[in-house]
Biopython code that builds the backbone (N, CA, C, O; Angstrom):
import numpy as np
from Bio.PDB.StructureBuilder import StructureBuilder

atoms = [
    (1, "UNK", "N", (-0.480, -34.152, -65.035)),
    (1, "UNK", "CA", (-0.882, -33.126, -65.990)),
    (1, "UNK", "C", (0.319, -32.724, -66.831)),
    (1, "UNK", "O", (1.429, -32.560, -66.324)),
    (2, "UNK", "N", (0.072, -32.571, -68.121)),
    (2, "UNK", "CA", (1.086, -32.059, -69.038)),
    (2, "UNK", "C", (0.897, -30.559, -69.177)),
    (2, "UNK", "O", (-0.174, -30.031, -68.880)),
    (3, "UNK", "N", (1.944, -29.874, -69.631)),
    (3, "UNK", "CA", (1.804, -28.445, -69.839)),
    (3, "UNK", "C", (2.669, -27.987, -70.996)),
    (3, "UNK", "O", (3.623, -28.659, -71.388)),
    (4, "UNK", "N", (2.312, -26.817, -71.540)),
    (4, "UNK", "CA", (3.056, -26.200, -72.633)),
    (4, "UNK", "C", (2.893, -24.690, -72.505)),
    (4, "UNK", "O", (1.990, -24.206, -71.823)),
    (5, "UNK", "N", (3.779, -23.953, -73.169)),
    (5, "UNK", "CA", (3.689, -22.494, -73.137)),
    (5, "UNK", "C", (3.214, -21.980, -74.492)),
    (5, "UNK", "O", (3.374, -22.644, -75.517)),
    (6, "UNK", "N", (2.630, -20.795, -74.476)),
    (6, "UNK", "CA", (2.132, -20.182, -75.698)),
    (6, "UNK", "C", (1.656, -18.780, -75.429)),
    (6, "UNK", "O", (2.231, -18.060, -74.613)),
    (7, "UNK", "N", (0.576, -18.383, -76.136)),
    (7, "UNK", "CA", (0.068, -17.020, -75.988)),
    (7, "UNK", "C", (-1.454, -17.003, -76.107)),
    (7, "UNK", "O", (-2.066, -17.914, -76.664)),
    (8, "UNK", "N", (-2.046, -15.932, -75.564)),
    (8, "UNK", "CA", (-3.489, -15.705, -75.641)),
    (8, "UNK", "C", (-3.694, -14.278, -76.139)),
    (8, "UNK", "O", (-3.022, -13.348, -75.695)),
    (9, "UNK", "N", (-4.634, -14.124, -77.069)),
    (9, "UNK", "CA", (-4.954, -12.806, -77.603)),
    (9, "UNK", "C", (-6.468, -12.654, -77.625)),
    (9, "UNK", "O", (-7.182, -13.567, -78.039)),
    (10, "UNK", "N", (-6.955, -11.508, -77.181)),
    (10, "UNK", "CA", (-8.382, -11.195, -77.249)),
    (10, "UNK", "C", (-8.544, -10.011, -78.198)),
    (10, "UNK", "O", (-7.979, -8.942, -77.968)),
    (11, "UNK", "N", (-9.327, -10.208, -79.277)),
    (11, "UNK", "CA", (-9.503, -9.192, -80.314)),
    (11, "UNK", "C", (-10.990, -8.980, -80.594)),
    (11, "UNK", "O", (-11.848, -9.403, -79.820)),
    (12, "UNK", "N", (-11.271, -8.326, -81.698)),
    (12, "UNK", "CA", (-12.639, -8.116, -82.167)),
    (12, "UNK", "C", (-13.480, -7.390, -81.125)),
    (12, "UNK", "O", (-14.604, -7.787, -80.816)),
    (13, "UNK", "N", (-12.904, -6.312, -80.592)),
    (13, "UNK", "CA", (-13.630, -5.523, -79.613)),
    (13, "UNK", "C", (-13.871, -6.245, -78.301)),
    (13, "UNK", "O", (-14.803, -5.908, -77.571)),
    (14, "UNK", "N", (-13.030, -7.248, -77.988)),
    (14, "UNK", "CA", (-13.173, -7.994, -76.750)),
    (14, "UNK", "C", (-14.131, -9.155, -76.833)),
    (14, "UNK", "O", (-14.589, -9.654, -75.805)),
    (15, "UNK", "N", (-14.450, -9.602, -78.055)),
    (15, "UNK", "CA", (-15.396, -10.714, -78.228)),
    (15, "UNK", "C", (-14.717, -12.036, -78.588)),
    (15, "UNK", "O", (-15.256, -13.101, -78.290)),
    (16, "UNK", "N", (-13.544, -11.985, -79.223)),
    (16, "UNK", "CA", (-12.894, -13.199, -79.725)),
    (16, "UNK", "C", (-11.605, -13.456, -78.949)),
    (16, "UNK", "O", (-10.813, -12.542, -78.722)),
    (17, "UNK", "N", (-11.405, -14.710, -78.544)),
    (17, "UNK", "CA", (-10.194, -15.093, -77.832)),
    (17, "UNK", "C", (-9.508, -16.215, -78.595)),
    (17, "UNK", "O", (-10.151, -17.174, -79.020)),
    (18, "UNK", "N", (-8.192, -16.088, -78.764)),
    (18, "UNK", "CA", (-7.400, -17.108, -79.449)),
    (18, "UNK", "C", (-6.208, -17.460, -78.565)),
    (18, "UNK", "O", (-5.455, -16.582, -78.145)),
    (19, "UNK", "N", (-6.047, -18.738, -78.291)),
    (19, "UNK", "CA", (-4.904, -19.235, -77.520)),
    (19, "UNK", "C", (-4.126, -20.181, -78.424)),
    (19, "UNK", "O", (-4.711, -21.067, -79.047)),
    (20, "UNK", "N", (-2.805, -19.999, -78.500)),
    (20, "UNK", "CA", (-1.965, -20.783, -79.407)),
    (20, "UNK", "C", (-0.827, -21.420, -78.619)),
    (20, "UNK", "O", (-0.122, -20.749, -77.867)),
    (21, "UNK", "N", (-0.659, -22.739, -78.807)),
    (21, "UNK", "CA", (0.385, -23.485, -78.116)),
    (21, "UNK", "C", (1.045, -24.454, -79.090)),
    (21, "UNK", "O", (0.372, -25.037, -79.940)),
    (22, "UNK", "N", (2.371, -24.630, -78.968)),
    (22, "UNK", "CA", (3.093, -25.662, -79.711)),
    (22, "UNK", "C", (3.263, -26.847, -78.771)),
    (22, "UNK", "O", (3.882, -26.730, -77.713)),
    (23, "UNK", "N", (2.709, -27.987, -79.166)),
    (23, "UNK", "CA", (2.782, -29.190, -78.347)),
    (23, "UNK", "C", (3.274, -30.326, -79.219)),
    (23, "UNK", "O", (2.617, -30.693, -80.193)),
    (24, "UNK", "N", (4.418, -30.883, -78.882)),
    (24, "UNK", "CA", (5.029, -31.979, -79.648)),
    (24, "UNK", "C", (5.186, -31.615, -81.119)),
    (24, "UNK", "O", (4.944, -32.446, -81.993)),
    (25, "UNK", "N", (5.592, -30.375, -81.398)),
    (25, "UNK", "CA", (5.831, -29.932, -82.765)),
    (25, "UNK", "C", (4.588, -29.613, -83.568)),
    (25, "UNK", "O", (4.672, -29.357, -84.770)),
    (26, "UNK", "N", (3.428, -29.625, -82.913)),
    (26, "UNK", "CA", (2.153, -29.347, -83.585)),
    (26, "UNK", "C", (1.536, -28.106, -82.948)),
    (26, "UNK", "O", (1.464, -27.995, -81.724)),
    (27, "UNK", "N", (1.090, -27.168, -83.797)),
    (27, "UNK", "CA", (0.429, -25.977, -83.278)),
    (27, "UNK", "C", (-1.030, -26.264, -83.011)),
    (27, "UNK", "O", (-1.753, -26.731, -83.891)),
    (28, "UNK", "N", (-1.462, -25.984, -81.791)),
    (28, "UNK", "CA", (-2.854, -26.163, -81.392)),
    (28, "UNK", "C", (-3.412, -24.803, -81.011)),
    (28, "UNK", "O", (-2.833, -24.077, -80.202)),
    (29, "UNK", "N", (-4.556, -24.472, -81.614)),
    (29, "UNK", "CA", (-5.198, -23.183, -81.364)),
    (29, "UNK", "C", (-6.582, -23.399, -80.785)),
    (29, "UNK", "O", (-7.338, -24.254, -81.247)),
    (30, "UNK", "N", (-6.901, -22.621, -79.777)),
    (30, "UNK", "CA", (-8.267, -22.570, -79.283)),
    (30, "UNK", "C", (-8.837, -21.237, -79.732)),
    (30, "UNK", "O", (-8.309, -20.182, -79.379)),
    (31, "UNK", "N", (-9.914, -21.277, -80.510)),
    (31, "UNK", "CA", (-10.556, -20.075, -81.022)),
    (31, "UNK", "C", (-11.946, -20.011, -80.411)),
    (31, "UNK", "O", (-12.792, -20.865, -80.674)),
    (32, "UNK", "N", (-12.173, -18.991, -79.594)),
    (32, "UNK", "CA", (-13.427, -18.917, -78.867)),
    (32, "UNK", "C", (-14.102, -17.569, -78.940)),
    (32, "UNK", "O", (-13.497, -16.558, -79.295)),
    (33, "UNK", "N", (-15.370, -17.585, -78.595)),
    (33, "UNK", "CA", (-16.193, -16.380, -78.502)),
    (33, "UNK", "C", (-16.566, -16.179, -77.043)),
    (33, "UNK", "O", (-16.977, -17.116, -76.359)),
    (34, "UNK", "N", (-16.419, -14.955, -76.581)),
    (34, "UNK", "CA", (-16.816, -14.623, -75.225)),
    (34, "UNK", "C", (-18.295, -14.269, -75.193)),
    (34, "UNK", "O", (-18.797, -13.609, -76.103)),
    (35, "UNK", "N", (-18.992, -14.702, -74.154)),
    (35, "UNK", "CA", (-20.384, -14.303, -73.940)),
    (35, "UNK", "C", (-20.342, -12.927, -73.285)),
    (35, "UNK", "O", (-20.190, -12.814, -72.069)),
    (36, "UNK", "N", (-20.476, -11.894, -74.090)),
    (36, "UNK", "CA", (-20.310, -10.529, -73.606)),
    (36, "UNK", "C", (-18.913, -10.050, -73.949)),
    (36, "UNK", "O", (-18.002, -10.852, -74.152)),
    (37, "UNK", "N", (-18.755, -8.765, -74.010)),
    (37, "UNK", "CA", (-17.472, -8.184, -74.397)),
    (37, "UNK", "C", (-16.631, -7.846, -73.170)),
    (37, "UNK", "O", (-17.153, -7.577, -72.089)),
    (38, "UNK", "N", (-15.335, -7.866, -73.367)),
    (38, "UNK", "CA", (-14.382, -7.416, -72.366)),
    (38, "UNK", "C", (-13.388, -6.508, -73.073)),
    (38, "UNK", "O", (-13.547, -6.237, -74.263)),
    (39, "UNK", "N", (-12.396, -6.044, -72.388)),
    (39, "UNK", "CA", (-11.354, -5.254, -73.041)),
    (39, "UNK", "C", (-10.444, -6.187, -73.818)),
    (39, "UNK", "O", (-10.243, -7.334, -73.417)),
    (40, "UNK", "N", (-9.893, -5.708, -74.924)),
    (40, "UNK", "CA", (-8.920, -6.502, -75.660)),
    (40, "UNK", "C", (-7.666, -6.640, -74.803)),
    (40, "UNK", "O", (-7.326, -5.736, -74.040)),
    (41, "UNK", "N", (-6.976, -7.783, -74.933)),
    (41, "UNK", "CA", (-5.775, -8.020, -74.139)),
    (41, "UNK", "C", (-4.881, -9.020, -74.846)),
    (41, "UNK", "O", (-5.298, -9.689, -75.792)),
    (42, "UNK", "N", (-3.642, -9.114, -74.372)),
    (42, "UNK", "CA", (-2.701, -10.137, -74.834)),
    (42, "UNK", "C", (-1.943, -10.690, -73.630)),
    (42, "UNK", "O", (-1.714, -9.996, -72.639)),
    (43, "UNK", "N", (-1.568, -11.938, -73.747)),
    (43, "UNK", "CA", (-0.669, -12.587, -72.807)),
    (43, "UNK", "C", (0.305, -13.403, -73.649)),
    (43, "UNK", "O", (-0.032, -14.479, -74.143)),
    (44, "UNK", "N", (1.506, -12.880, -73.804)),
    (44, "UNK", "CA", (2.502, -13.576, -74.618)),
    (44, "UNK", "C", (3.251, -14.629, -73.803)),
    (44, "UNK", "O", (4.159, -15.284, -74.314)),
    (45, "UNK", "N", (2.869, -14.788, -72.540)),
    (45, "UNK", "CA", (3.507, -15.740, -71.645)),
    (45, "UNK", "C", (2.433, -16.581, -70.961)),
    (45, "UNK", "O", (2.225, -16.473, -69.753)),
    (46, "UNK", "N", (1.751, -17.421, -71.748)),
    (46, "UNK", "CA", (0.647, -18.234, -71.226)),
    (46, "UNK", "C", (1.086, -19.691, -71.072)),
    (46, "UNK", "O", (2.017, -20.153, -71.732)),
    (47, "UNK", "N", (0.398, -20.391, -70.195)),
    (47, "UNK", "CA", (0.660, -21.811, -69.952)),
    (47, "UNK", "C", (-0.656, -22.571, -70.009)),
    (47, "UNK", "O", (-1.670, -22.120, -69.478)),
    (48, "UNK", "N", (-0.628, -23.735, -70.662)),
    (48, "UNK", "CA", (-1.788, -24.622, -70.666)),
    (48, "UNK", "C", (-1.437, -25.867, -69.872)),
    (48, "UNK", "O", (-0.331, -26.394, -69.986)),
    (49, "UNK", "N", (-2.380, -26.333, -69.070)),
    (49, "UNK", "CA", (-2.244, -27.595, -68.350)),
    (49, "UNK", "C", (-3.398, -28.489, -68.779)),
    (49, "UNK", "O", (-4.557, -28.074, -68.758)),
    (50, "UNK", "N", (-3.073, -29.725, -69.170)),
    (50, "UNK", "CA", (-4.077, -30.650, -69.700)),
    (50, "UNK", "C", (-3.689, -32.072, -69.336)),
    (50, "UNK", "O", (-2.520, -32.363, -69.083)),
    (51, "UNK", "N", (-4.673, -32.951, -69.312)),
    (51, "UNK", "CA", (-4.437, -34.350, -68.966)),
    (51, "UNK", "C", (-3.888, -35.162, -70.131)),
    (51, "UNK", "O", (-2.894, -35.873, -69.983)),
    (52, "UNK", "N", (-4.539, -35.055, -71.298)),
    (52, "UNK", "CA", (-4.062, -35.731, -72.506)),
    (52, "UNK", "C", (-4.500, -34.922, -73.722)),
    (52, "UNK", "O", (-5.345, -34.034, -73.616)),
    (53, "UNK", "N", (-3.923, -35.234, -74.866)),
    (53, "UNK", "CA", (-4.166, -34.443, -76.079)),
    (53, "UNK", "C", (-5.607, -34.499, -76.558)),
    (53, "UNK", "O", (-6.050, -33.599, -77.271)),
    (54, "UNK", "N", (-6.344, -35.528, -76.185)),
    (54, "UNK", "CA", (-7.759, -35.596, -76.577)),
    (54, "UNK", "C", (-8.576, -34.462, -75.961)),
    (54, "UNK", "O", (-9.640, -34.117, -76.475)),
    (55, "UNK", "N", (-8.088, -33.883, -74.868)),
    (55, "UNK", "CA", (-8.778, -32.754, -74.257)),
    (55, "UNK", "C", (-8.651, -31.490, -75.117)),
    (55, "UNK", "O", (-9.384, -30.521, -74.919)),
    (56, "UNK", "N", (-7.719, -31.511, -76.067)),
    (56, "UNK", "CA", (-7.463, -30.347, -76.919)),
    (56, "UNK", "C", (-8.031, -30.556, -78.314)),
    (56, "UNK", "O", (-7.430, -30.150, -79.309)),
    (57, "UNK", "N", (-9.189, -31.190, -78.375)),
    (57, "UNK", "CA", (-9.911, -31.432, -79.623)),
    (57, "UNK", "C", (-11.363, -31.025, -79.438)),
    (57, "UNK", "O", (-11.912, -31.153, -78.343)),
    (58, "UNK", "N", (-11.989, -30.534, -80.504)),
    (58, "UNK", "CA", (-13.426, -30.274, -80.476)),
    (58, "UNK", "C", (-13.836, -29.004, -79.767)),
    (58, "UNK", "O", (-13.021, -28.123, -79.494)),
    (59, "UNK", "N", (-15.129, -28.936, -79.475)),
    (59, "UNK", "CA", (-15.729, -27.747, -78.872)),
    (59, "UNK", "C", (-15.754, -27.867, -77.349)),
    (59, "UNK", "O", (-16.017, -28.936, -76.799)),
    (60, "UNK", "N", (-15.474, -26.741, -76.680)),
    (60, "UNK", "CA", (-15.457, -26.724, -75.220)),
    (60, "UNK", "C", (-15.940, -25.379, -74.696)),
    (60, "UNK", "O", (-15.793, -24.349, -75.354)),
    (61, "UNK", "N", (-16.515, -25.408, -73.511)),
    (61, "UNK", "CA", (-16.897, -24.181, -72.818)),
    (61, "UNK", "C", (-15.846, -23.873, -71.759)),
    (61, "UNK", "O", (-15.128, -24.759, -71.294)),
    (62, "UNK", "N", (-15.773, -22.597, -71.388)),
    (62, "UNK", "CA", (-14.814, -22.176, -70.380)),
    (62, "UNK", "C", (-15.391, -21.036, -69.566)),
    (62, "UNK", "O", (-16.336, -20.363, -69.976)),
    (63, "UNK", "N", (-14.798, -20.840, -68.404)),
    (63, "UNK", "CA", (-15.066, -19.653, -67.599)),
    (63, "UNK", "C", (-13.744, -19.253, -66.978)),
    (63, "UNK", "O", (-12.823, -20.065, -66.881)),
    (64, "UNK", "N", (-13.650, -18.017, -66.563)),
    (64, "UNK", "CA", (-12.384, -17.587, -66.013)),
    (64, "UNK", "C", (-12.432, -16.215, -65.394)),
    (64, "UNK", "O", (-13.491, -15.612, -65.220)),
    (65, "UNK", "N", (-11.244, -15.743, -65.067)),
    (65, "UNK", "CA", (-11.075, -14.459, -64.424)),
    (65, "UNK", "C", (-10.033, -13.666, -65.189)),
    (65, "UNK", "O", (-8.946, -14.167, -65.479)),
    (66, "UNK", "N", (-10.368, -12.426, -65.515)),
    (66, "UNK", "CA", (-9.485, -11.542, -66.272)),
    (66, "UNK", "C", (-9.133, -10.335, -65.426)),
    (66, "UNK", "O", (-10.023, -9.628, -64.953)),
    (67, "UNK", "N", (-7.833, -10.089, -65.230)),
    (67, "UNK", "CA", (-7.347, -8.885, -64.602)),
    (67, "UNK", "C", (-6.940, -9.065, -63.154)),
    (67, "UNK", "O", (-7.223, -10.105, -62.559)),
    (68, "UNK", "N", (-6.292, -8.091, -62.585)),
    (68, "UNK", "CA", (-5.722, -6.960, -63.312)),
    (68, "UNK", "C", (-4.444, -7.313, -64.070)),
    (68, "UNK", "O", (-4.134, -6.669, -65.072)),
    (69, "UNK", "N", (-3.685, -8.336, -63.612)),
    (69, "UNK", "CA", (-2.425, -8.662, -64.290)),
    (69, "UNK", "C", (-2.358, -10.118, -64.765)),
    (69, "UNK", "O", (-1.341, -10.532, -65.322)),
    (70, "UNK", "N", (-3.415, -10.898, -64.557)),
    (70, "UNK", "CA", (-3.454, -12.307, -64.962)),
    (70, "UNK", "C", (-4.765, -12.638, -65.657)),
    (70, "UNK", "O", (-5.774, -11.953, -65.490)),
    (71, "UNK", "N", (-4.722, -13.709, -66.442)),
    (71, "UNK", "CA", (-5.940, -14.318, -66.965)),
    (71, "UNK", "C", (-5.867, -15.803, -66.655)),
    (71, "UNK", "O", (-4.807, -16.421, -66.758)),
    (72, "UNK", "N", (-6.998, -16.366, -66.278)),
    (72, "UNK", "CA", (-7.109, -17.810, -66.053)),
    (72, "UNK", "C", (-8.399, -18.283, -66.681)),
    (72, "UNK", "O", (-9.464, -17.720, -66.430)),
    (73, "UNK", "N", (-8.306, -19.335, -67.512)),
    (73, "UNK", "CA", (-9.467, -19.953, -68.142)),
    (73, "UNK", "C", (-9.559, -21.400, -67.677)),
    (73, "UNK", "O", (-8.590, -22.152, -67.778)),
    (74, "UNK", "N", (-10.721, -21.786, -67.170)),
    (74, "UNK", "CA", (-10.978, -23.156, -66.740)),
    (74, "UNK", "C", (-11.978, -23.774, -67.712)),
    (74, "UNK", "O", (-13.064, -23.233, -67.920)),
    (75, "UNK", "N", (-11.612, -24.903, -68.304)),
    (75, "UNK", "CA", (-12.473, -25.605, -69.240)),
    (75, "UNK", "C", (-13.216, -26.729, -68.523)),
    (75, "UNK", "O", (-12.763, -27.230, -67.494)),
    (76, "UNK", "N", (-14.363, -27.118, -69.082)),
    (76, "UNK", "CA", (-15.191, -28.139, -68.444)),
    (76, "UNK", "C", (-14.504, -29.496, -68.399)),
    (76, "UNK", "O", (-14.929, -30.370, -67.644)),
    (77, "UNK", "N", (-13.452, -29.693, -69.188)),
    (77, "UNK", "CA", (-12.748, -30.980, -69.205)),
    (77, "UNK", "C", (-11.466, -30.951, -68.368)),
    (77, "UNK", "O", (-10.575, -31.776, -68.574)),
    (78, "UNK", "N", (-11.367, -30.016, -67.435)),
    (78, "UNK", "CA", (-10.247, -29.885, -66.489)),
    (78, "UNK", "C", (-8.985, -29.285, -67.091)),
    (78, "UNK", "O", (-7.958, -29.239, -66.415)),
    (79, "UNK", "N", (-9.023, -28.824, -68.335)),
    (79, "UNK", "CA", (-7.909, -28.093, -68.918)),
    (79, "UNK", "C", (-7.915, -26.672, -68.356)),
    (79, "UNK", "O", (-8.978, -26.091, -68.135)),
    (80, "UNK", "N", (-6.724, -26.116, -68.127)),
    (80, "UNK", "CA", (-6.603, -24.748, -67.638)),
    (80, "UNK", "C", (-5.567, -24.000, -68.466)),
    (80, "UNK", "O", (-4.488, -24.518, -68.754)),
    (81, "UNK", "N", (-5.913, -22.772, -68.843)),
    (81, "UNK", "CA", (-4.975, -21.869, -69.501)),
    (81, "UNK", "C", (-4.830, -20.650, -68.605)),
    (81, "UNK", "O", (-5.826, -20.089, -68.149)),
    (82, "UNK", "N", (-3.591, -20.237, -68.349)),
    (82, "UNK", "CA", (-3.358, -19.056, -67.529)),
    (82, "UNK", "C", (-2.155, -18.299, -68.058)),
    (82, "UNK", "O", (-1.299, -18.861, -68.741)),
    (83, "UNK", "N", (-2.103, -17.017, -67.735)),
    (83, "UNK", "CA", (-0.975, -16.222, -68.176)),
    (83, "UNK", "C", (-0.962, -14.841, -67.563)),
    (83, "UNK", "O", (-1.965, -14.360, -67.036)),
    (84, "UNK", "N", (0.198, -14.217, -67.643)),
    (84, "UNK", "CA", (0.364, -12.831, -67.205)),
    (84, "UNK", "C", (-0.036, -11.917, -68.349)),
    (84, "UNK", "O", (0.383, -12.126, -69.487)),
    (85, "UNK", "N", (-0.845, -10.905, -68.056)),
    (85, "UNK", "CA", (-1.270, -9.959, -69.079)),
    (85, "UNK", "C", (-0.124, -9.015, -69.424)),
    (85, "UNK", "O", (0.613, -8.572, -68.543)),
    (86, "UNK", "N", (0.019, -8.710, -70.717)),
    (86, "UNK", "CA", (1.078, -7.801, -71.156)),
    (86, "UNK", "C", (0.822, -6.385, -70.665)),
    (86, "UNK", "O", (1.764, -5.649, -70.369)),
    (87, "UNK", "N", (-0.441, -6.000, -70.577)),
    (87, "UNK", "CA", (-0.862, -4.701, -70.058)),
    (87, "UNK", "C", (-2.003, -4.963, -69.079)),
    (87, "UNK", "O", (-2.924, -5.711, -69.406)),
    (88, "UNK", "N", (-1.966, -4.367, -67.887)),
    (88, "UNK", "CA", (-3.048, -4.618, -66.920)),
    (88, "UNK", "C", (-4.429, -4.283, -67.483)),
    (88, "UNK", "O", (-4.584, -3.361, -68.285)),
    (89, "UNK", "N", (-5.425, -5.050, -67.047)),
    (89, "UNK", "CA", (-6.821, -4.845, -67.444)),
    (89, "UNK", "C", (-7.640, -4.637, -66.171)),
    (89, "UNK", "O", (-7.626, -5.470, -65.265)),
    (90, "UNK", "N", (-8.339, -3.531, -66.119)),
    (90, "UNK", "CA", (-9.219, -3.246, -64.981)),
    (90, "UNK", "C", (-10.555, -2.780, -65.493)),
    (90, "UNK", "O", (-10.607, -2.155, -66.552)),
    (91, "UNK", "N", (-11.618, -3.044, -64.812)),
    (91, "UNK", "CA", (-11.677, -3.784, -63.554)),
    (91, "UNK", "C", (-11.549, -5.287, -63.794)),
    (91, "UNK", "O", (-11.682, -5.760, -64.922)),
    (92, "UNK", "N", (-11.293, -6.016, -62.738)),
    (92, "UNK", "CA", (-11.263, -7.476, -62.802)),
    (92, "UNK", "C", (-12.663, -7.955, -63.180)),
    (92, "UNK", "O", (-13.660, -7.457, -62.656)),
    (93, "UNK", "N", (-12.731, -8.927, -64.096)),
    (93, "UNK", "CA", (-14.042, -9.411, -64.519)),
    (93, "UNK", "C", (-14.030, -10.916, -64.732)),
    (93, "UNK", "O", (-12.996, -11.512, -65.033)),
    (94, "UNK", "N", (-15.197, -11.512, -64.569)),
    (94, "UNK", "CA", (-15.365, -12.919, -64.890)),
    (94, "UNK", "C", (-15.724, -13.019, -66.364)),
    (94, "UNK", "O", (-16.482, -12.201, -66.885)),
    (95, "UNK", "N", (-15.173, -14.032, -67.036)),
    (95, "UNK", "CA", (-15.461, -14.230, -68.453)),
    (95, "UNK", "C", (-15.955, -15.653, -68.672)),
    (95, "UNK", "O", (-15.571, -16.580, -67.959)),
    (96, "UNK", "N", (-16.814, -15.804, -69.674)),
    (96, "UNK", "CA", (-17.415, -17.093, -70.015)),
    (96, "UNK", "C", (-17.476, -17.164, -71.536)),
    (96, "UNK", "O", (-17.688, -16.150, -72.200)),
    (97, "UNK", "N", (-17.290, -18.364, -72.090)),
    (97, "UNK", "CA", (-17.394, -18.492, -73.533)),
    (97, "UNK", "C", (-17.327, -19.933, -73.998)),
    (97, "UNK", "O", (-17.281, -20.873, -73.205)),
    (98, "UNK", "N", (-17.325, -20.068, -75.320)),
    (98, "UNK", "CA", (-17.280, -21.367, -75.987)),
    (98, "UNK", "C", (-16.364, -21.251, -77.195)),
    (98, "UNK", "O", (-16.283, -20.193, -77.818)),
    (99, "UNK", "N", (-15.677, -22.335, -77.525)),
    (99, "UNK", "CA", (-14.818, -22.304, -78.698)),
    (99, "UNK", "C", (-14.407, -23.695, -79.122)),
    (99, "UNK", "O", (-14.841, -24.697, -78.555)),
    (100, "UNK", "N", (-13.550, -23.732, -80.146)),
    (100, "UNK", "CA", (-13.087, -24.975, -80.732)),
    (100, "UNK", "C", (-11.576, -25.026, -80.814)),
    (100, "UNK", "O", (-10.920, -24.010, -81.044)),
    (101, "UNK", "N", (-11.027, -26.222, -80.623)),
    (101, "UNK", "CA", (-9.609, -26.458, -80.834)),
    (101, "UNK", "C", (-9.363, -26.763, -82.302)),
    (101, "UNK", "O", (-10.119, -27.509, -82.924)),
    (102, "UNK", "N", (-8.315, -26.190, -82.849)),
    (102, "UNK", "CA", (-7.908, -26.415, -84.236)),
    (102, "UNK", "C", (-6.444, -26.858, -84.204)),
    (102, "UNK", "O", (-5.624, -26.247, -83.518)),
    (103, "UNK", "N", (-6.116, -27.915, -84.943)),
    (103, "UNK", "CA", (-4.743, -28.412, -85.020)),
    (103, "UNK", "C", (-4.191, -28.059, -86.392)),
    (103, "UNK", "O", (-4.795, -28.371, -87.418)),
    (104, "UNK", "N", (-3.009, -27.390, -86.395)),
    (104, "UNK", "CA", (-2.350, -27.066, -87.653)),
    (104, "UNK", "C", (-0.947, -27.631, -87.623)),
    (104, "UNK", "O", (-0.300, -27.658, -86.576)),
    (105, "UNK", "N", (-0.486, -28.076, -88.755)),
    (105, "UNK", "CA", (0.859, -28.675, -88.845)),
    (105, "UNK", "C", (1.865, -27.635, -89.269)),
    (105, "UNK", "O", (3.050, -27.940, -89.402)),
]
sb = StructureBuilder()
sb.init_structure("model")
sb.init_model(0)
sb.init_chain("A")
sb.init_seg("    ")
for serial, (resi, resn, name, xyz) in enumerate(atoms, 1):
    if name == "N":
        sb.init_residue(resn, " ", resi, " ")
    sb.init_atom(name, np.array(xyz, "f"), 0.0, 1.0, " ", f" {name:<3s}", serial, name[0])
structure = sb.get_structure()
């Protein structure tokens, strides 16, 4: 498994999640919608683990666990994003959603 560091931000009243990573000099963003709202949060110290770069293309579903001090997202293609929350989030909740990977140069 390969890995990279980046950040995760949840905005729009807890409905939108964006994860950003620099991999081989290319910025890759996952922009997703949560099924249901959660509290807004940030993790400026996130890590992604993936098998190959093709896993970071297109649309994917995820599920995960948020709080109190960590977030973990598991994707259906075995990619995982995790990080320490900048501010604790309680109560601990399960999150589910769908989104797309975007590559920017």
